[in-house]
C-alpha positions as CSV (number, residue, x, y, z in Angstrom):
1,X,-9.4,-5.5,-5.0
2,X,-11.5,-7.1,-2.3
3,X,-10.2,-9.3,0.4
4,X,-12.1,-12.1,2.1
5,X,-11.7,-13.5,5.6
6,X,-9.8,-16.8,5.9
7,X,-11.0,-19.9,7.7
8,X,-10.1,-18.2,11.0
9,X,-12.1,-15.1,10.1
10,X,-9.0,-12.9,9.7
11,X,-9.5,-10.3,7.0
12,X,-6.6,-9.6,4.6
13,X,-5.7,-13.2,4.2
14,X,-4.6,-14.9,1.0
15,X,-7.9,-14.6,-0.8
16,X,-7.7,-12.2,-3.7
17,X,-10.1,-11.3,-6.4
18,X,-8.6,-10.7,-9.8
19,X,-11.1,-9.8,-12.6
20,X,-13.9,-10.9,-10.2
21,X,-12.5,-14.4,-9.7
22,X,-11.3,-15.6,-6.3
23,X,-7.6,-16.4,-6.7
24,X,-5.3,-17.6,-3.9
25,X,-1.8,-16.1,-3.9
26,X,-0.5,-19.5,-4.9
27,X,-2.1,-19.2,-8.3
28,X,-1.9,-15.5,-8.7
29,X,-0.3,-14.0,-11.8
30,X,1.5,-11.0,-10.2
31,X,2.5,-9.3,-13.5
32,X,-1.1,-9.5,-14.8
33,X,-2.4,-8.2,-11.5
34,X,0.0,-5.2,-11.7
35,X,-1.3,-4.3,-15.1
36,X,-4.8,-4.4,-13.7
37,X,-3.8,-2.2,-10.8
38,X,-2.1,0.3,-13.2
39,X,-5.4,0.6,-15.1
40,X,-7.2,1.5,-11.9
41,X,-4.5,4.0,-11.0
42,X,-5.0,5.7,-14.3
43,X,-8.6,6.3,-13.3
44,X,-7.4,7.9,-10.0
45,X,-4.9,10.1,-11.9
46,X,-7.8,11.3,-14.1
47,X,-10.1,11.9,-11.2
48,X,-7.6,13.5,-8.9
49,X,-4.9,15.0,-11.1
50,X,-3.3,17.5,-8.7
51,X,-3.1,15.0,-5.8
52,X,-1.6,12.3,-8.0
53,X,0.8,14.7,-9.7
54,X,2.1,15.7,-6.2
55,X,2.2,12.0,-5.2
56,X,4.2,11.1,-8.3
57,X,6.6,14.0,-7.7
58,X,7.1,12.8,-4.1
59,X,7.7,9.2,-5.4
60,X,10.3,10.5,-8.0
61,X,12.1,12.4,-5.3
62,X,12.1,9.6,-2.8
63,X,13.3,7.0,-5.3
64,X,16.0,9.1,-7.0
65,X,19.4,7.6,-6.4
66,X,21.5,9.6,-3.9
67,X,23.2,8.1,-0.8
68,X,21.2,4.9,-1.6
69,X,21.0,3.5,-5.1
70,X,17.6,2.7,-6.8
71,X,17.8,-1.0,-6.1
72,X,18.4,-0.5,-2.4
73,X,15.5,1.9,-2.2
74,X,13.2,-0.6,-3.9
75,X,14.4,-3.3,-1.5
76,X,13.5,-1.1,1.4
77,X,10.1,-0.4,-0.3
78,X,9.5,-4.2,-0.6
79,X,10.3,-4.7,3.1
80,X,7.9,-1.8,4.1
81,X,5.2,-3.2,1.8
82,X,5.4,-6.5,3.6
83,X,5.4,-4.9,7.0
84,X,2.3,-2.8,6.2
85,X,0.6,-5.7,4.5
86,X,0.1,-4.0,1.1
87,X,-0.1,-6.6,-1.8
88,X,-0.5,-3.8,-4.3
89,X,2.7,-2.2,-3.0
90,X,4.4,-5.6,-3.0
91,X,3.6,-6.0,-6.7
92,X,4.9,-2.7,-7.8
93,X,8.0,-2.6,-5.6
94,X,9.1,-6.3,-6.3
95,X,8.8,-5.5,-10.0
96,X,10.9,-2.4,-9.6
97,X,13.5,-4.1,-7.5
98,X,13.9,-6.8,-10.1
99,X,14.2,-4.2,-12.8
100,X,17.0,-2.5,-10.8
101,X,18.8,-5.8,-10.6
102,X,17.7,-7.3,-7.3
103,X,18.4,-11.0,-6.9
104,X,16.3,-13.6,-5.2
105,X,18.9,-13.6,-2.3
106,X,18.5,-9.9,-1.8
107,X,14.7,-10.2,-1.9
108,X,15.0,-13.0,0.7
109,X,17.2,-10.9,3.0
110,X,14.8,-8.0,2.7
111,X,11.9,-10.3,3.6
112,X,13.9,-11.6,6.6
113,X,14.1,-8.1,8.0
114,X,10.4,-7.5,7.3
115,X,9.5,-10.8,9.1
116,X,11.8,-9.9,12.0
117,X,10.2,-6.5,12.5
118,X,6.6,-7.5,11.6
119,X,6.3,-11.0,13.2
120,X,3.6,-13.4,12.1
121,X,1.6,-11.3,9.6
122,X,4.8,-10.3,7.9
123,X,5.6,-14.0,7.3
124,X,2.3,-14.3,5.3
125,X,3.0,-11.2,3.2
126,X,6.7,-12.2,2.7
127,X,5.4,-15.3,1.0
128,X,3.4,-13.0,-1.3
129,X,6.5,-10.9,-2.1
130,X,8.6,-14.0,-2.9
131,X,5.9,-15.4,-5.2
132,X,5.6,-12.0,-6.9
133,X,9.4,-12.0,-7.5
134,X,9.3,-15.5,-9.0
135,X,6.4,-14.4,-11.4
136,X,8.1,-11.2,-12.5
137,X,11.5,-12.9,-12.9
138,X,9.8,-15.6,-15.1
139,X,8.0,-12.9,-17.1
140,X,11.3,-11.0,-17.6
141,X,13.1,-14.1,-18.7
142,X,10.3,-14.9,-21.1
143,X,10.3,-11.4,-22.6
144,X,14.1,-11.5,-23.1
145,X,13.9,-14.8,-25.0
146,X,11.1,-13.8,-27.5
147,X,12.3,-13.0,-31.0
148,X,12.0,-9.4,-32.1
149,X,8.6,-8.4,-33.4
150,X,6.6,-10.7,-31.2
C-alpha cells in the first residue's frame, strides 16, 4: 500500500491506494482491504516461512487469554495500532476486537486513550479505526442475515 502526502505535504495522510485506485478513508472498504492485505501476507509467508512461523507463534502466545481476555488484548492492539499509525494493524485488530465482542463504546474508549497518548496524529488514525469498526460491524451484520447457502 502506498501513501501520498496530503495538502500540507505530510506523508501518511488519508490517501490510500486500494487495487491501484486512490481511495480516501471516508470511502474505504475496510473488510475488502483486509482481504487484500491477507493475500499479500500469504506471499510473505511463502517467501519467509521461518520468520513468519516464528511471528505467528509470538502472536498466538501474546493474544492467548490469560490475565487479560482476548477482547481486552485486541482493544489494546487497536490503541497501539492507532498510536503507531498503522492502518494495516488497525484493520486486523479492529476486526478481531469485534469478533471477540467489542462494542462501539469500548472501541471509542480505546481510541480516547490512544488520542490522549498520541496527540494530533492519533486523532487522525482514531478516525480510521472507528470507520473500520463501522465497516466490519456492518459486514458482520450482513453476513448474519444472509440465508444459508448464499
